[in-house]
C-alpha atoms as a printed R data frame, in Angstrom:
    type eleno elety resid chain resno      x       y       z
1   ATOM     1    CA   MET     A     1 19.454   9.945   9.812
2   ATOM     2    CA   SER     A     2 16.252  11.863  11.019
3   ATOM     3    CA   LYS     A     3 13.479   9.260  10.855
4   ATOM     4    CA   SER     A     4 13.343   5.327  10.263
5   ATOM     5    CA   PHE     A     5 10.837   4.561   7.590
6   ATOM     6    CA   ASN     A     6  8.599   1.613   7.500
7   ATOM     7    CA   THR     A     7  8.766  -0.189   4.007
8   ATOM     8    CA   LEU     A     8  6.367  -3.061   2.854
9   ATOM     9    CA   ILE     A     9  8.070  -4.869   0.118
10  ATOM    10    CA   LEU     A    10  6.072  -7.052  -2.014
11  ATOM    11    CA   GLY     A    11  8.290 -10.046  -3.273
12  ATOM    12    CA   ALA     A    12 10.895 -11.659  -1.219
13  ATOM    13    CA   SER     A    13 13.478 -12.507  -3.938
14  ATOM    14    CA   TYR     A    14 14.341  -9.469  -5.887
15  ATOM    15    CA   GLY     A    15 12.749  -7.415  -3.024
16  ATOM    16    CA   SER     A    16 15.176  -8.630  -0.477
17  ATOM    17    CA   LEU     A    17 17.552  -6.432  -2.383
18  ATOM    18    CA   MET     A    18 15.910  -3.115  -1.643
19  ATOM    19    CA   GLY     A    19 15.105  -4.553   1.863
20  ATOM    20    CA   CYS     A    20 18.683  -4.940   2.820
21  ATOM    21    CA   LYS     A    21 19.741  -1.532   1.264
22  ATOM    22    CA   MET     A    22 16.950   0.160   3.440
23  ATOM    23    CA   ALA     A    23 17.942  -2.002   6.536
24  ATOM    24    CA   LEU     A    24 21.682  -1.096   5.914
25  ATOM    25    CA   ALA     A    25 20.669   2.701   6.131
26  ATOM    26    CA   GLY     A    26 18.515   2.207   9.228
27  ATOM    27    CA   HIS     A    27 15.014   1.746   7.920
28  ATOM    28    CA   ASN     A    28 12.892  -1.166   8.483
29  ATOM    29    CA   ALA     A    29 11.365  -3.576   5.693
30  ATOM    30    CA   THR     A    30  8.869  -6.162   5.814
31  ATOM    31    CA   LEU     A    31  8.880  -8.799   2.983
32  ATOM    32    CA   VAL     A    32  5.377 -10.037   1.639
33  ATOM    33    CA   CYS     A    33  6.001 -13.641   0.439
34  ATOM    34    CA   THR     A    34  4.630 -17.335   0.932
35  ATOM    35    CA   ALA     A    35  4.079 -18.719   4.392
36  ATOM    36    CA   PRO     A    36  6.976 -21.119   4.290
37  ATOM    37    CA   THR     A    37  9.449 -18.371   2.991
38  ATOM    38    CA   ALA     A    38  8.280 -15.767   5.720
39  ATOM    39    CA   LYS     A    39  8.654 -18.517   8.299
40  ATOM    40    CA   LEU     A    40 12.457 -18.917   6.901
41  ATOM    41    CA   ILE     A    41 13.184 -15.300   6.840
42  ATOM    42    CA   ASN     A    42 11.855 -14.375  10.381
43  ATOM    43    CA   ALA     A    43 14.012 -17.485  11.712
44  ATOM    44    CA   SER     A    44 17.282 -16.664   9.829
45  ATOM    45    CA   GLY     A    45 16.990 -13.486   8.223
46  ATOM    46    CA   THR     A    46 18.049 -12.643   4.722
47  ATOM    47    CA   THR     A    47 21.468 -12.869   3.056
48  ATOM    48    CA   VAL     A    48 22.635 -10.636   0.104
49  ATOM    49    CA   ARG     A    49 25.860 -11.191  -1.516
50  ATOM    50    CA   PHE     A    50 27.343  -7.975  -3.126
51  ATOM    51    CA   PRO     A    51 30.204  -8.002  -5.701
52  ATOM    52    CA   VAL     A    52 32.625  -5.040  -4.628
53  ATOM    53    CA   ARG     A    53 35.270  -3.737  -6.929
54  ATOM    54    CA   GLY     A    54 38.897  -4.671  -5.711
55  ATOM    55    CA   LEU     A    55 37.714  -7.793  -3.652
56  ATOM    56    CA   GLU     A    56 37.812 -11.323  -5.033
57  ATOM    57    CA   GLU     A    57 34.702 -12.597  -2.985
58  ATOM    58    CA   PRO     A    58 31.406 -10.870  -2.421
59  ATOM    59    CA   VAL     A    59 30.520  -9.181   0.491
60  ATOM    60    CA   VAL     A    60 28.221 -11.025   2.448
61  ATOM    61    CA   VAL     A    61 25.460  -8.887   4.236
62  ATOM    62    CA   ASN     A    62 22.945 -10.676   6.764
63  ATOM    63    CA   SER     A    63 19.928  -8.740   7.899
64  ATOM    64    CA   SER     A    64 20.444 -10.050  11.412
65  ATOM    65    CA   GLU     A    65 23.522  -7.544  11.554
66  ATOM    66    CA   LEU     A    66 21.877  -4.384  10.410
67  ATOM    67    CA   PRO     A    67 20.684  -1.357  12.137
68  ATOM    68    CA   GLY     A    68 17.219  -1.559  10.455
69  ATOM    69    CA   LYS     A    69 14.777  -4.549  10.927
70  ATOM    70    CA   ILE     A    70 13.908  -7.016   8.238
71  ATOM    71    CA   ASP     A    71 10.878  -9.407   8.738
72  ATOM    72    CA   ALA     A    72  8.339 -11.073   6.452
73  ATOM    73    CA   THR     A    73  4.613 -11.906   6.515
74  ATOM    74    CA   THR     A    74  1.883 -13.409   4.138
75  ATOM    75    CA   PRO     A    75 -0.419 -11.068   1.949
76  ATOM    76    CA   ALA     A    76 -3.485 -11.768   4.385
77  ATOM    77    CA   GLU     A    77 -1.289 -10.796   7.461
78  ATOM    78    CA   VAL     A    78 -0.287  -7.371   6.250
79  ATOM    79    CA   ALA     A    79 -1.505  -4.111   8.326
80  ATOM    80    CA   VAL     A    80 -0.963  -1.483   5.657
81  ATOM    81    CA   GLU     A    81 -1.402   1.129   8.063
82  ATOM    82    CA   GLN     A    82  1.988   0.728   9.552
83  ATOM    83    CA   TYR     A    83  3.872   1.619   6.427
84  ATOM    84    CA   ASP     A    84  5.229   4.813   5.015
85  ATOM    85    CA   LEU     A    85  6.254   3.417   1.729
86  ATOM    86    CA   VAL     A    86  5.366   0.318  -0.451
87  ATOM    87    CA   VAL     A    87  7.843  -1.322  -2.659
88  ATOM    88    CA   LEU     A    88  6.206  -3.388  -5.648
89  ATOM    89    CA   GLY     A    89  8.906  -6.012  -6.352
90  ATOM    90    CA   MET     A    90  7.101  -8.922  -7.664
91  ATOM    91    CA   GLN     A    91  6.625  -9.614 -11.217
92  ATOM    92    CA   GLU     A    92  3.471  -8.153 -12.718
93  ATOM    93    CA   PRO     A    93  1.383 -11.435 -13.319
94  ATOM    94    CA   GLN     A    94  1.782 -11.934  -9.506
95  ATOM    95    CA   TYR     A    95 -0.454  -9.210  -8.628
96  ATOM    96    CA   SER     A    96 -3.363 -10.929  -9.947
97  ATOM    97    CA   ASN     A    97 -3.192 -13.633  -7.336
98  ATOM    98    CA   PRO     A    98 -6.399 -13.236  -5.259
99  ATOM    99    CA   GLU     A    99 -4.710 -12.773  -1.930
100 ATOM   100    CA   VAL     A   100 -1.982 -10.187  -3.395
101 ATOM   101    CA   LYS     A   101 -4.839  -8.490  -5.176
102 ATOM   102    CA   ALA     A   102 -6.802  -7.903  -2.099
103 ATOM   103    CA   LEU     A   103 -3.582  -6.488  -0.294
104 ATOM   104    CA   MET     A   104 -3.092  -4.226  -3.364
105 ATOM   105    CA   GLU     A   105 -6.757  -2.881  -2.860
106 ATOM   106    CA   LYS     A   106 -5.908  -2.088   0.860
107 ATOM   107    CA   ILE     A   107 -2.619  -0.340  -0.237
108 ATOM   108    CA   ALA     A   108 -4.615   1.624  -2.673
109 ATOM   109    CA   LYS     A   109 -7.146   2.787  -0.339
110 ATOM   110    CA   ALA     A   110 -4.852   3.485   2.444
111 ATOM   111    CA   HIS     A   111 -3.239   5.972  -0.196
112 ATOM   112    CA   ILE     A   112  0.144   4.864   0.771
113 ATOM   113    CA   PRO     A   113  3.092   6.161  -1.782
114 ATOM   114    CA   CYS     A   114  4.091   3.080  -4.009
115 ATOM   115    CA   MET     A   115  7.588   2.483  -5.703
116 ATOM   116    CA   ALA     A   116  7.639  -0.296  -8.306
117 ATOM   117    CA   ILE     A   117 11.042  -1.868  -8.913
118 ATOM   118    CA   MET     A   118  9.307  -3.890 -11.926
119 ATOM   119    CA   ASN     A   119 10.371  -4.028 -15.504
120 ATOM   120    CA   MET     A   120  6.608  -3.572 -16.277
121 ATOM   121    CA   PRO     A   121  5.555   0.173 -15.154
122 ATOM   122    CA   PRO     A   122  2.181  -0.148 -13.195
123 ATOM   123    CA   LEU     A   123 -0.811   0.818 -15.173
124 ATOM   124    CA   PRO     A   124 -1.059   4.114 -12.935
125 ATOM   125    CA   TYR     A   125  2.324   5.155 -13.724
126 ATOM   126    CA   ILE     A   126  1.497   4.845 -17.386
127 ATOM   127    CA   LYS     A   127 -1.391   7.353 -16.755
128 ATOM   128    CA   ARG     A   128  1.233   9.747 -15.272
129 ATOM   129    CA   LEU     A   129  2.920  10.167 -18.471
130 ATOM   130    CA   PRO     A   130  0.949  13.036 -20.488
131 ATOM   131    CA   GLY     A   131 -0.452  12.419 -23.920
132 ATOM   132    CA   ILE     A   132 -0.918   8.563 -23.792
133 ATOM   133    CA   ASP     A   133 -4.048   6.561 -23.872
134 ATOM   134    CA   ALA     A   134 -3.281   4.435 -20.823
135 ATOM   135    CA   GLU     A   135 -6.684   2.421 -21.189
136 ATOM   136    CA   SER     A   136 -5.435   1.434 -24.841
137 ATOM   137    CA   VAL     A   137 -2.548  -0.625 -23.357
138 ATOM   138    CA   ALA     A   138 -4.649  -2.442 -20.503
139 ATOM   139    CA   SER     A   139 -4.462  -5.673 -22.478
140 ATOM   140    CA   CYS     A   140 -0.639  -5.938 -21.739
141 ATOM   141    CA   TYR     A   141 -1.493  -6.402 -18.022
142 ATOM   142    CA   THR     A   142 -2.366  -9.915 -16.699
143 ATOM   143    CA   ASP     A   143 -5.342  -8.402 -14.611
144 ATOM   144    CA   PRO     A   144 -5.571  -4.527 -15.069
145 ATOM   145    CA   SER     A   145 -8.324  -4.190 -12.454
146 ATOM   146    CA   VAL     A   146 -5.518  -4.711 -10.078
147 ATOM   147    CA   TRP     A   147 -4.718  -1.045 -10.357
148 ATOM   148    CA   ASP     A   148 -8.012   0.465 -10.521
149 ATOM   149    CA   SER     A   149 -8.211   2.100  -7.169
150 ATOM   150    CA   PHE     A   150 -4.630   3.435  -7.121
151 ATOM   151    CA   GLU     A   151 -4.262   7.274  -7.636
152 ATOM   152    CA   PRO     A   152 -1.454   7.757 -10.224
153 ATOM   153    CA   GLY     A   153  0.347  10.400  -8.515
154 ATOM   154    CA   LEU     A   154  0.958   7.925  -5.471
155 ATOM   155    CA   VAL     A   155  2.623   5.518  -7.919
156 ATOM   156    CA   THR     A   156  6.189   5.648  -9.218
157 ATOM   157    CA   LEU     A   157  8.667   3.667 -11.153
158 ATOM   158    CA   ALA     A   158 12.292   2.658 -10.272
159 ATOM   159    CA   SER     A   159 14.311   1.106 -13.338
160 ATOM   160    CA   PRO     A   160 15.142  -2.414 -11.902
161 ATOM   161    CA   ASP     A   161 18.727  -1.978 -13.485
162 ATOM   162    CA   PRO     A   162 20.599  -4.172 -10.754
163 ATOM   163    CA   GLN     A   163 20.776  -7.793 -11.582
164 ATOM   164    CA   ALA     A   164 20.212 -10.411  -8.834
165 ATOM   165    CA   TYR     A   165 19.249 -14.066  -8.400
166 ATOM   166    CA   ARG     A   166 18.640 -16.840  -6.110
167 ATOM   167    CA   PRO     A   167 21.718 -19.505  -6.185
168 ATOM   168    CA   ALA     A   168 20.488 -22.716  -7.206
169 ATOM   169    CA   ASP     A   169 22.177 -24.368  -4.281
170 ATOM   170    CA   ALA     A   170 21.100 -21.751  -1.648
171 ATOM   171    CA   GLU     A   171 18.008 -21.375   0.617
172 ATOM   172    CA   LYS     A   172 15.181 -18.877  -0.580
173 ATOM   173    CA   ASN     A   173 16.365 -16.096   1.789
174 ATOM   174    CA   VAL     A   174 19.736 -15.971  -0.192
175 ATOM   175    CA   LEU     A   175 20.263 -13.444  -2.936
176 ATOM   176    CA   GLN     A   176 23.365 -12.985  -5.185
177 ATOM   177    CA   VAL     A   177 23.749  -9.569  -7.092
178 ATOM   178    CA   SER     A   178 25.087 -10.210 -10.342
179 ATOM   179    CA   LEU     A   179 25.134  -6.614 -11.866
180 ATOM   180    CA   PRO     A   180 25.449  -3.967  -8.950
181 ATOM   181    CA   THR     A   181 23.978  -1.064 -10.635
182 ATOM   182    CA   ASN     A   182 21.583   1.514  -9.288
183 ATOM   183    CA   PHE     A   183 17.743   1.834  -9.017
184 ATOM   184    CA   LYS     A   184 16.832   5.100 -10.632
185 ATOM   185    CA   VAL     A   185 13.564   6.263  -9.230
186 ATOM   186    CA   ALA     A   186 11.142   8.888 -10.680
187 ATOM   187    CA   ARG     A   187  9.871  11.462  -8.229
188 ATOM   188    CA   PHE     A   188  6.210  11.225  -6.827
189 ATOM   189    CA   GLU     A   189  3.784  13.737  -7.624
190 ATOM   190    CA   SER     A   190  3.741  15.347  -4.268
191 ATOM   191    CA   ASP     A   191  7.147  17.141  -2.943
192 ATOM   192    CA   GLU     A   192  6.609  15.509   0.550
193 ATOM   193    CA   HIS     A   193  6.797  12.032  -0.827
194 ATOM   194    CA   THR     A   194  9.617  12.836  -2.930
195 ATOM   195    CA   GLN     A   195 11.329  14.186  -0.253
196 ATOM   196    CA   MET     A   196 11.127  10.747   1.493
197 ATOM   197    CA   LEU     A   197 12.738   9.156  -1.506
198 ATOM   198    CA   ARG     A   198 15.509  11.637  -1.424
199 ATOM   199    CA   THR     A   199 15.954  10.951   2.213
200 ATOM   200    CA   ILE     A   200 16.298   7.365   1.511
201 ATOM   201    CA   GLU     A   201 18.614   7.892  -1.187
202 ATOM   202    CA   GLU     A   202 20.836  10.073   1.026
203 ATOM   203    CA   ASP     A   203 20.944   7.533   3.817
204 ATOM   204    CA   ILE     A   204 21.942   4.588   1.447
205 ATOM   205    CA   MET     A   205 24.608   6.778   0.089
206 ATOM   206    CA   ALA     A   206 25.945   7.447   3.453
207 ATOM   207    CA   VAL     A   207 26.479   3.524   4.463
208 ATOM   208    CA   ARG     A   208 29.655   2.337   5.127
209 ATOM   209    CA   PHE     A   209 29.794  -1.492   5.753
210 ATOM   210    CA   PRO     A   210 32.554  -2.864   8.072
211 ATOM   211    CA   ILE     A   211 35.011  -5.490   6.443
212 ATOM   212    CA   ASP     A   212 38.329  -6.832   7.334
213 ATOM   213    CA   GLY     A   213 38.749  -4.191  10.135
214 ATOM   214    CA   GLY     A   214 37.850  -1.527   7.793
215 ATOM   215    CA   GLU     A   215 34.755  -0.085   6.047
216 ATOM   216    CA   THR     A   216 33.718  -0.232   2.646
217 ATOM   217    CA   GLU     A   217 31.102   1.268   0.389
218 ATOM   218    CA   LEU     A   218 28.439  -1.126  -1.096
219 ATOM   219    CA   PRO     A   219 27.162  -1.120  -4.673
220 ATOM   220    CA   VAL     A   220 23.534  -0.700  -5.565
221 ATOM   221    CA   LYS     A   221 22.020   2.893  -4.723
222 ATOM   222    CA   VAL     A   222 18.665   4.638  -5.163
223 ATOM   223    CA   LYS     A   223 19.049   7.398  -7.348
224 ATOM   224    CA   VAL     A   224 16.034  10.060  -7.453
225 ATOM   225    CA   HIS     A   225 15.217  11.850 -10.747
226 ATOM   226    CA   ASP     A   226 12.573  14.499 -11.488
227 ATOM   227    CA   SER     A   227 12.018  13.085 -14.904
228 ATOM   228    CA   LEU     A   228  9.240  10.751 -15.192
229 ATOM   229    CA   TYR     A   229 11.181   8.898 -18.276
230 ATOM   230    CA   VAL     A   230 14.430   7.944 -16.479
231 ATOM   231    CA   PRO     A   231 13.073   4.456 -15.668
232 ATOM   232    CA   LEU     A   232 12.016   4.017 -19.142
233 ATOM   233    CA   ALA     A   233 15.518   3.903 -20.072
234 ATOM   234    CA   LYS     A   234 15.454   0.305 -19.087
235 ATOM   235    CA   TRP     A   235 12.902  -0.485 -22.358
236 ATOM   236    CA   SER     A   236 15.689  -0.216 -24.804
237 ATOM   237    CA   MET     A   237 17.804  -2.984 -22.762
238 ATOM   238    CA   LEU     A   238 14.746  -5.363 -22.446
239 ATOM   239    CA   MET     A   239 13.752  -5.077 -26.151
240 ATOM   240    CA   THR     A   240 17.434  -5.550 -27.225
241 ATOM   241    CA   GLY     A   241 18.283  -8.205 -24.810
242 ATOM   242    CA   ASN     A   242 15.826  -9.906 -22.451
243 ATOM   243    CA   TYR     A   243 13.023 -10.430 -24.885
244 ATOM   244    CA   ARG     A   244 15.546 -11.304 -27.907
245 ATOM   245    CA   CYS     A   245 16.610 -14.351 -25.807
246 ATOM   246    CA   VAL     A   246 13.363 -15.800 -26.617
247 ATOM   247    CA   GLN     A   247 13.793 -17.864 -30.031
248 ATOM   248    CA   ARG     A   248 11.266 -20.075 -31.444
249 ATOM   249    CA   ASP     A   249 14.028 -22.871 -31.253
250 ATOM   250    CA   GLY     A   250 15.133 -22.254 -27.783
251 ATOM   251    CA   MET     A   251 16.420 -19.639 -25.552
252 ATOM   252    CA   ILE     A   252 19.761 -17.969 -25.720
253 ATOM   253    CA   ALA     A   253 21.865 -15.822 -23.327
254 ATOM   254    CA   ILE     A   254 21.465 -12.057 -22.970
255 ATOM   255    CA   ARG     A   255 24.921 -11.698 -24.113
256 ATOM   256    CA   ASP     A   256 24.338 -13.765 -27.300
257 ATOM   257    CA   ALA     A   257 21.268 -12.125 -27.916
258 ATOM   258    CA   VAL     A   258 22.981  -8.546 -27.786
259 ATOM   259    CA   HIS     A   259 26.330  -9.536 -29.288
260 ATOM   260    CA   THR     A   260 25.608 -11.847 -32.309
261 ATOM   261    CA   ASN     A   261 25.049  -9.052 -34.199
262 ATOM   262    CA   THR     A   262 25.614  -5.696 -32.552
263 ATOM   263    CA   ASP     A   263 24.498  -3.592 -35.667
264 ATOM   264    CA   ALA     A   264 21.047  -5.203 -35.267
265 ATOM   265    CA   SER     A   265 21.086  -4.631 -31.596
266 ATOM   266    CA   ARG     A   266 22.025  -1.110 -31.862
267 ATOM   267    CA   GLU     A   267 19.288  -0.608 -34.522
268 ATOM   268    CA   ILE     A   268 16.271  -2.098 -31.987
269 ATOM   269    CA   TYR     A   269 17.980  -0.370 -28.948
270 ATOM   270    CA   GLU     A   270 18.089   3.133 -30.513
271 ATOM   271    CA   TRP     A   271 14.460   2.708 -32.097
272 ATOM   272    CA   THR     A   272 13.214   1.842 -28.606
273 ATOM   273    CA   ALA     A   273 14.895   4.954 -27.301
274 ATOM   274    CA   ALA     A   274 13.343   6.840 -30.228
275 ATOM   275    CA   VAL     A   275  9.697   5.590 -28.906
276 ATOM   276    CA   CYS     A   276 10.850   6.882 -25.453
277 ATOM   277    CA   GLN     A   277 11.559  10.085 -26.731
278 ATOM   278    CA   GLU     A   278  8.287  10.490 -28.614
279 ATOM   279    CA   LEU     A   279  6.649   9.814 -25.409
280 ATOM   280    CA   GLY     A   280  8.685  12.749 -23.868
281 ATOM   281    CA   ALA     A   281 11.685  11.724 -22.794
282 ATOM   282    CA   ASP     A   282 14.786  13.781 -23.032
283 ATOM   283    CA   PRO     A   283 18.118  11.986 -24.703
284 ATOM   284    CA   LYS     A   284 19.836  12.374 -21.431
285 ATOM   285    CA   ASP     A   285 17.265  10.469 -19.488
286 ATOM   286    CA   LEU     A   286 18.348   7.393 -21.535
287 ATOM   287    CA   VAL     A   287 21.523   5.149 -21.357
288 ATOM   288    CA   PRO     A   288 23.642   4.916 -24.366
289 ATOM   289    CA   PHE     A   289 23.785   1.613 -26.284
290 ATOM   290    CA   ASP     A   290 27.590   1.169 -26.074
291 ATOM   291    CA   LYS     A   291 27.302   1.343 -22.247
292 ATOM   292    CA   TYR     A   292 24.618  -1.352 -22.100
293 ATOM   293    CA   ALA     A   293 26.313  -3.617 -24.721
294 ATOM   294    CA   ASN     A   294 29.295  -3.387 -22.342
295 ATOM   295    CA   ALA     A   295 27.333  -4.623 -19.310
296 ATOM   296    CA   ALA     A   296 25.472  -7.223 -21.409
297 ATOM   297    CA   LYS     A   297 28.859  -8.968 -21.828
298 ATOM   298    CA   GLY     A   298 28.633 -10.188 -18.437
299 ATOM   299    CA   LEU     A   299 25.046 -11.655 -18.727
300 ATOM   300    CA   SER     A   300 25.561 -15.330 -19.852
301 ATOM   301    CA   GLN     A   301 21.981 -16.528 -18.918
302 ATOM   302    CA   PRO     A   302 18.849 -16.217 -20.591
303 ATOM   303    CA   SER     A   303 16.396 -13.312 -19.126
304 ATOM   304    CA   SER     A   304 13.933 -14.320 -16.362
305 ATOM   305    CA   ALA     A   305 11.128 -13.897 -18.901
306 ATOM   306    CA   ALA     A   306 12.998 -16.508 -21.198
307 ATOM   307    CA   LYS     A   307 13.662 -18.904 -18.649
308 ATOM   308    CA   ALA     A   308  9.694 -18.582 -17.355
309 ATOM   309    CA   LEU     A   309  8.372 -19.270 -20.703
310 ATOM   310    CA   ASP     A   310 10.908 -22.286 -21.313
311 ATOM   311    CA   ARG     A   311  9.420 -23.633 -18.039
312 ATOM   312    CA   GLY     A   312  5.935 -23.334 -19.309
313 ATOM   313    CA   VAL     A   313  4.651 -20.423 -17.496
314 ATOM   314    CA   ALA     A   314  1.278 -18.815 -19.362
315 ATOM   315    CA   ALA     A   315  1.914 -15.282 -18.080
316 ATOM   316    CA   ILE     A   316  4.833 -13.036 -17.981
317 ATOM   317    CA   GLU     A   317  5.712  -9.452 -18.078
318 ATOM   318    CA   ARG     A   318  4.848  -7.920 -21.424
319 ATOM   319    CA   VAL     A   319  7.135  -4.730 -21.830
320 ATOM   320    CA   ASP     A   320  7.555  -6.083 -25.401
321 ATOM   321    CA   LYS     A   321  3.701  -5.539 -26.094
322 ATOM   322    CA   LEU     A   322  3.656  -2.465 -24.087
323 ATOM   323    CA   VAL     A   323  6.413  -0.790 -26.211
324 ATOM   324    CA   LYS     A   324  4.684  -1.746 -29.521
325 ATOM   325    CA   LEU     A   325  1.429  -0.566 -28.746
326 ATOM   326    CA   LEU     A   326  2.851   3.021 -27.419
327 ATOM   327    CA   ALA     A   327  4.772   3.020 -30.502
328 ATOM   328    CA   GLY     A   328  1.814   2.574 -32.300
329 ATOM   329    CA   GLN     A   329  0.077   5.572 -30.814
330 ATOM   330    CA   LYS     A   330  3.029   7.495 -32.071
331 ATOM   331    CA   ARG     A   331  2.668   5.742 -35.327
332 ATOM   332    CA   MET     A   332  5.942   4.105 -34.994
333 ATOM   333    CA   LYS     A   333  6.411   0.561 -36.169
334 ATOM   334    CA   ASN     A   334  9.214  -1.661 -36.337
335 ATOM   335    CA   PRO     A   335  9.225  -5.388 -37.847
336 ATOM   336    CA   VAL     A   336 11.892  -6.807 -35.230
337 ATOM   337    CA   VAL     A   337  9.534  -5.682 -32.479
338 ATOM   338    CA   ASP     A   338  6.567  -7.111 -34.233
339 ATOM   339    CA   GLU     A   339  8.637 -10.454 -34.446
340 ATOM   340    CA   ILE     A   340  9.798 -10.405 -30.672
341 ATOM   341    CA   VAL     A   341  6.085 -10.089 -29.657
342 ATOM   342    CA   GLU     A   342  4.946 -12.704 -31.872
343 ATOM   343    CA   HIS     A   343  7.506 -15.082 -30.356
344 ATOM   344    CA   VAL     A   344  6.599 -14.057 -26.887
345 ATOM   345    CA   GLN     A   345  2.731 -14.687 -27.868
346 ATOM   346    CA   TRP     A   346  3.621 -18.251 -29.433
347 ATOM   347    CA   TYR     A   347  5.318 -19.589 -26.217
348 ATOM   348    CA   LEU     A   348  2.501 -18.048 -24.155
349 ATOM   349    CA   ASP     A   349 -0.285 -19.553 -26.287
350 ATOM   350    CA   LYS     A   350  1.646 -23.104 -26.377
351 ATOM   351    CA   ASN     A   351  2.009 -23.137 -22.602
352 ATOM   352    CA   ALA     A   352 -1.550 -22.011 -21.830
353 ATOM   353    CA   ALA     A   353 -2.748 -25.028 -24.227
């Protein structure tokens, strides 16, 4: 490895997975979070549990044992000029928090390349997709003005396919990986920034972690793609599983949303894929339904969006609404999608009231 990159990661929950992979590869990561969580991480590090094929127990990786450094800070304390790359690992509504929004403005004005590992593509990334009226989908964002100062070419998106959660009985610096797939990231506009991603990709690929007197390869890689549309493959999964967990009479598991009626699931999955293709995706950029349906068998909980709505939150990531509005730009309409969007909006209105 030639150079250690300094990475600023907004979000210490899901973001700690990317932080762990960076530190395993010898790069440094600063997690942006609340003051109590930052104090905990700076005192005890982070712990990520990886399921590894062939091993009964997960491999536990503590940041204190890694070649790269992981620390944590609050949004107000970040010195943005220290960082080569920003990873956006919070959920979209969190960027409207005043302290986070102020940090985002500093990041934008410093022209630091940003890679989102969000389900909701940042608005500047939408502007990178040709033939789309990005302003017409601004209503999908909690506060679209967060993104006003960002240059689209400096913002990219990684499909957040790996699934992870904080175990209920663990501290806030512990993360359990439940679906160890890869982050599929689109290139930046510039070759220089894209090469940084490719270096990170290669460094993570080369990692071998010591265990039981030997070495093992840990799952969850970063895969860099030239196509802007590869990260959009997640949309079919979200529409078929995550948002269909949201039912008027309660929330259901992703597995049940997908497998109660697989013909209906295939139809909505392939319709969403067709929307992506109308936007410019090549079929090879996308993931076949059968591969997703097989992975969904292990997803025995409702999606995080469904759980949040059930808890009473008044804002979640609105990929459902984004897909509907972008489809409308291509004169595509689907009654199931309309129903999904209505269900989500019904909960948001109820929670806001």
